[in-house]
C-alpha positions in Angstrom: 0.0 0.0 0.0 2.9 2.4 0.6 3.6 2.4 -3.2 0.2 4.0 -3.8 0.7 7.0 -1.6 4.2 8.7 -1.6 5.4 9.6 1.9 6.8 13.0 1.0 5.4 16.1 2.5 6.2 17.9 -0.8 3.6 15.7 -2.6 1.0 16.5 -0.1 1.7 20.2 -0.3 1.6 20.0 -4.1 -1.8 18.3 -4.1 -3.1 21.0 -1.7 -1.6 23.8 -3.8 -3.2 22.4 -7.0 -6.6 21.9 -5.3 -6.6 25.4 -3.8 -5.7 26.8 -7.2 -8.5 24.9 -8.9 -11.0 26.2 -6.3 -9.8 29.8 -6.7 -9.2 29.8 -10.5 -11.2 27.0 -12.0 -10.5 28.3 -15.5 -6.8 27.2 -15.3 -6.0 23.8 -17.0 -5.3 21.1 -14.5 -2.3 19.8 -16.5 -0.7 23.2 -16.3 -1.1 23.4 -12.6 0.3 19.9 -12.2 3.4 20.9 -14.2 3.8 24.1 -12.2 3.5 22.2 -8.9 6.2 19.6 -10.0 8.7 22.4 -10.5 7.5 24.6 -7.6 7.9 21.7 -5.1 10.9 20.2 -6.8 9.3 16.7 -7.0 11.2 13.6 -7.8 10.2 11.7 -11.0 8.4 9.1 -9.0 6.4 11.8 -7.1 5.7 13.7 -10.3 4.3 10.5 -11.8 2.1 10.0 -8.8 0.8 13.6 -9.0 0.1 13.3 -12.7 -1.8 10.1 -12.2 -3.7 11.4 -9.2 -5.1 14.4 -11.0 -5.7 12.4 -14.2 -7.8 9.9 -12.3 -9.6 12.7 -10.4 -10.3 14.5 -13.7 -11.7 11.4 -15.3 -14.1 10.9 -12.4 -15.3 14.5 -12.4 -15.9 15.1 -16.1 -19.5 14.9 -17.1 -20.6 11.8 -19.1 -22.2 12.5 -22.4 
């Protein structure tokens, strides 16, 4: 189970930062915010992959079905 959730505080802060930005500025693309967070929080490649996957899955579950 530890592989599913990275232990790093930086990843948690990145998720919070992206979520806060999405609430405040919902017109910003999620992919751009994720890329900004990867650099802002200096995430490792493994943490960056987790962050990308986390928000990709979240976006797939929140998009309206047509």
